[in-house]
N, C-alpha and C positions, 0 to 999 in steps of 0.2 A: 591667466582664469583666476577669477576671487568670486568667489563665494560664498553667503553666511547662509549657515541652517540655524535651525530649532534642535534640539537635542533631541526633541518627545517627537521629532516628525523623522529624524536621519536615524536614530536608531534603529528601530524597527526593518527600515528599508536596509541598510546594509546590512542587519541579522540572515534580510530576505537571499540576496546577494551572495555573498559569504559562504550559504550553505551547498550553492551552484558551483560556484570557482573551485578550480581543482589544482590547490597547492602543491599536490603530488607528481604534477603533470611533468611529462619529457619537455612540453613547452611550455618555459617560466610566464611567458606572458598570462597562459591559462587559471593561473591562481592570482590574477587584480583583477580589479571591478572596475569600466570605464566610465570614467563621469561628464556629464556632457552638460554644459551647459549653453542654451543656442538661443533663450526665451529670458526675459525679466524677472519671470517672479516661479521659476519651474527649473530644476535640474534632475537628469534621467542619469540611472544608474544600472549598469549591464554587465551580467555575466555568463559566464560559459566555459563547459566542460568540451562542448564540441558535440557532445550528445545533447545534451540538454539547455536551452539559454532564457533566459530571465531578464525583463526590463520593466522599474521599475521607476514611475515620477515622482518627487521629492517639491513642496513647496522650498523655495530658496528664492535667497534676495541676491540678484546677479549684479556685481557691480563689473565684473570683467567678463566676457564672453570667451570659450574656447573649451576641448576635451582634456583630458589628463586622465594616467592609471593608479591608483594606490594599491598596494597589496590587500587582499580580500579579510583574510583574517586578522592581521595588525588594525587594520583600519579599524572593522568592526569592535574590536575588544578596546582598542583606545578609545572611540565614541565612547563606550560603555561606563568609562571607567571616570568622562569627565563629571565636571559637578552638572548635582541632576538641575534641570529647568535652567538651563544655561545657553545662550548663545554661541556659536562655535562657527568659525572661518577657517574655509578652505583654499589656498591659495598654492598656485604650482611657480616654480620659476626655476628653468632649468631640466635637470632631473630627478627634480627633488619636490614634495608633498609639505606644505605648512600647514601645520594646524593649530589654531591658537582658541584658549577660551578662557577668560579672565585673564588670570597670571601665569595656566599652561600653554606652551607653548611645545611642539613634538615634530619633529621633523621624520617623516616616512621617505625612505628610496621608490619610485619609480620603474616603468618602464615607459617605452615611448605606443605613444595610442596610434600610432600608425599600426603598429602590430597587432593592434584588435581584432580578432574576425567579425566580420560586419554582422548584423543584427537583419538574418535572413526577411524577405518579405515574400507571401505567400498568396493562393492565387487558388482558395478553395474550392472543393466540388461537394464539400458536404457540412454543413453549417445548423449547433442546436443550441435554445437558451435554455436553463434550466436554474433554478432557488441553487443557492451555494448550499447550503444547509441539505439540501436533498442530494447532490452530487457526492457531499460529504457522507452523508450517512452509505450511499452505495458503495464508495470505495471502502468505508471501513468495515462492510460485512465480503471484502473479498481478500484484500491486501494481505492481510495475512498468509494466502495459500501463493502467494506469490515468491518462487524462489529467488534467492540475491546469486545463488552461482547455483550453473545445472548444464553439463554438456550439450542439452537441446534447449540452442538459442531462445527458440520463440516461445518457451516459460519461462524467458526472463520475467516478461510483463505479461499484461490481462488482455485479454480480448473484448475490444467495445463491438460489436455486434448491435448493427441498425436493420431490425425485422417486424417484421405485423405490425407497425406503426408504435412499435418501443424499442427499448435501449437494453442488451444482455449484455450485462461485463463480468466475465467469467475468468478463472484464474485456476492453478492446479499446481502443485509441486511434485503429482505423479503418487502421493499417499492420499491426498483429500481432494476434493473438485470440490469451488466454491461457485454458486452462481446468481447472480440476485440482477434484477430487473423493474425496470421502471419507465414511465412516459414521459415523453420529450416534449417541448414545447417549440414554435415555429420553425421547426425543420427544415433543411429548406437541402435538396440533391436528393442521388437515387432513395429507392425504399429501402433497396437492400444492398447494407455496405457492411465492411467490417476492415478493423483495423489491431496491430498490438502496440501496445503503447509501455514503455518501458516501467521497470520499477522506479525509480530513480524520479521520474514526471510523477507517477501517481504520489509517492511521496512526497515530495513538494506538494503537491496541490493539496492533499490532507493537512499537511502542517497549515497551508494560509487558507484555508475552505472559511467561510467568517457562516455566520446561523441569519445574517440578514442578505438581501443584494442578489443579484445575478451573475450567473458563468457562461458567459460564448463560449462554446469550443467550434472551432474549424478543423477540416481535415482535408488534407490532399492528396497524391499517389505516397509521400515520403512524409511527411510533414504531420503534426499536430501539434494544433495552438489553442490557449485557454488564456479566456482576457476577463478578470474580475476586478473592478472598476482602476486602479492604477496601475497592476501589474499584469503584465502579460508572459505569458513560457511557452515556448517554442520548445518542441522534440524533435527526435526522428522516430520514425516508426521503425519496429524489429520487422526485418523482411520474413519473409516464409509463409508456410500455411499453419494455423493453427489448428491441432488436432481435433478431429470432430467427436468434442464432448457429448454430443448428442447422441452416439452410437452407442458408447457406457451408460448414458442413464435408462436403467429397467423400463420397457414400459407399460408395464402391469406389478402388483404385488402380490403373494400371499397374505403376507401378514400387513396389518398397518396397526401399531402400539403406541400407544399415550401416557404419557405421565406428566407431572407439573416441572414444567423447568426447575426452578430454583432449590425444591426435594433436591434434584439431581443431580446441578451441579455441585450440591453440599455433599452429597454419597461420593460422586468422583472425585473432589478437592478430599474429603478424607481416605478414600482407598487408595488414592495416589502416592500414600504416604509410605505406604508397606507393600505398595507395585515391584513388583522385580524391575530392576534396576536397566536388566537388558533390552527387558520387551516393552516394560512400560502398559503390561496390557490391565485388562481389569473388565468382566465378565458380568453380563448383564443378564437372569433367566428370571425370564416371564414365566409366573406361571398364577392363575387366578387372579386375585383383583391387586396385584402389586409385582413391583420386579426386587430382584434379591442381587444386591451390588457385590462383588466381590474381587479381592485380588489376596494376594500371595507372592513371598518368596522365603526360598532357602535362607536365607542369611538374618533375614527382620520380621518375619512371621506372618501371620493372614488376619482380614477383616473381613467381614460382613455386617451390610445396612439393607435398609428394605426401605421402598420408594412405593407409594400408591402406586397403581399403571390398571389402562383400561386393555384387555386382552381378549379379544372374540374369538380366540380358536384355543388348541392345547399350548401343552408346555413350550417354551423355546429361551434357546439359551445361543448367544453371541458375544465373541470377545474382540475389542478393541485395543487400540494404543488409545490408554485416555488422554493425553494431548490433544487426539485431533476431535473428539468426542468436546471436550472443555471448550476446543476454540470453536467451535460452531454452534454449539448450546451460547457460546457469550455472543454471536452474533445476531443471532434468533431473537425479534423483538417480545416474540409473542408467552405469556405464561405457560401455555399448553403446547407441549410437544407431539412432535409425530415421528414416528420412526416407522420407517418403509423398508421392507425386507422379502426375500423371498428365500435364504437358506443360510444357514452360518456360515457360507465360503461364501457370498456373491457379496457383490457390491449394497450397501445400505444408504438407506437415504433418511436423513434428518432436516425436517422443516417443520415449523408453525402451524398450528391447527388452523385450517381456512385463512389461510395465508400464505398463497403460491409466488408471493416476489423474488423470494429468496431459498437454497437449498443445499443442505451441501453434504457427497458422497465420499463415502467412507468405507475402505476394502478393511474386513475384519480380520483377525488374526488365527491364523489355522490353528485348530489344534495338534496336528505333527509338527509343527514350527517351534511351539511350546513347549514338546516334548523333547526337541533338539536340542534346546537349550538348556534343559532342565538335566540331560544326558552327558551335558560337554562340561568340563573343568573349568571353575572358573576365573581360573588363571591361564587355559588355553583358549577362552570363549572369544568367537572373532566377534568384531563389530555387528550391532545388530543389521540386519538386511531391512531395508524399507520397503513396507508392502506398496507397490503401485497401484493406484486407485483406477486403472484400467483402462488410464488415459497416456498413447502415444505415440508418437508422430507417424508410424503405420498408419493412425484410426484418421488419418488426415483426411 
């Protein structure tokens, strides 16, 4: 096999595939990229960790057709360091790959292309198209809430739920629940359908979705694929039933409190400086036309700030982990935020005013938990218990 590439074409492609390959796997072949040249003017790069797979077509001048593997990380790092605007040739001989560019000549040890896992075929039952920028925006609103570690396997991905002619994407780590909604184009398949897509697949998509062009998503019973231009991803779905997130969303609220997003973000950021390191607690007190933002810790001090607010009822005080509030506010696009609440100890929802496309459910910190932390000597203080946003597998 002998193929010539332009560095400008090969470098981004090698970066995409090496991020999927898994050099730490007990199967060494999964740390390699399969390079295939079956046509005169294009080569294909494929990588997999068995759960996630990616295939990308790269313009090339194919002098001799064939297949070979190269170690993913080393290959990408080598291409990155080659002279800018250079052409490079990749050639396989026996169990080695030779990479040449100008006066540079490198040899890479390879593995057998016959051992590389085949790229699967799919017969989709559901398909839809969406602008890449819209899917990227949708994932950006929920990805932070997908945990990378959790004994509840179904929470290690995001729920893609087709319902009422729209796509709902939901994620929760048990402490905050994120839900975003968008219309889809050219939908094919049953009206109601759902699948759980793993965190790694979502991260790879976020990294490579652009601001132009379409992405085509396809689902079968076990897998999901995303095609955008010359790049195609396929991932196994996470098996199991996602928790019934609608069961924990309050049907109505006793209080609807409003405040400007930017001013609240600034106040929360300031309060975080003096918030207790064990609880990350920040207290919001709504009174009249303002909300007071407070935080304190025994060893660092206290802080108090005021933000304009709209409060149609009496005084209201509620305490959150400031990190969850920061994440929610960052993902809401509107300038005015509405906090929907029933009591200081029940789940509360942050959303944009007159913007039903996303919401964030957060469990408050109870005053009894704060007192317990204050009474625990610092040297004996346990690890803080994460507040659960009320979503569990029992709700499924």
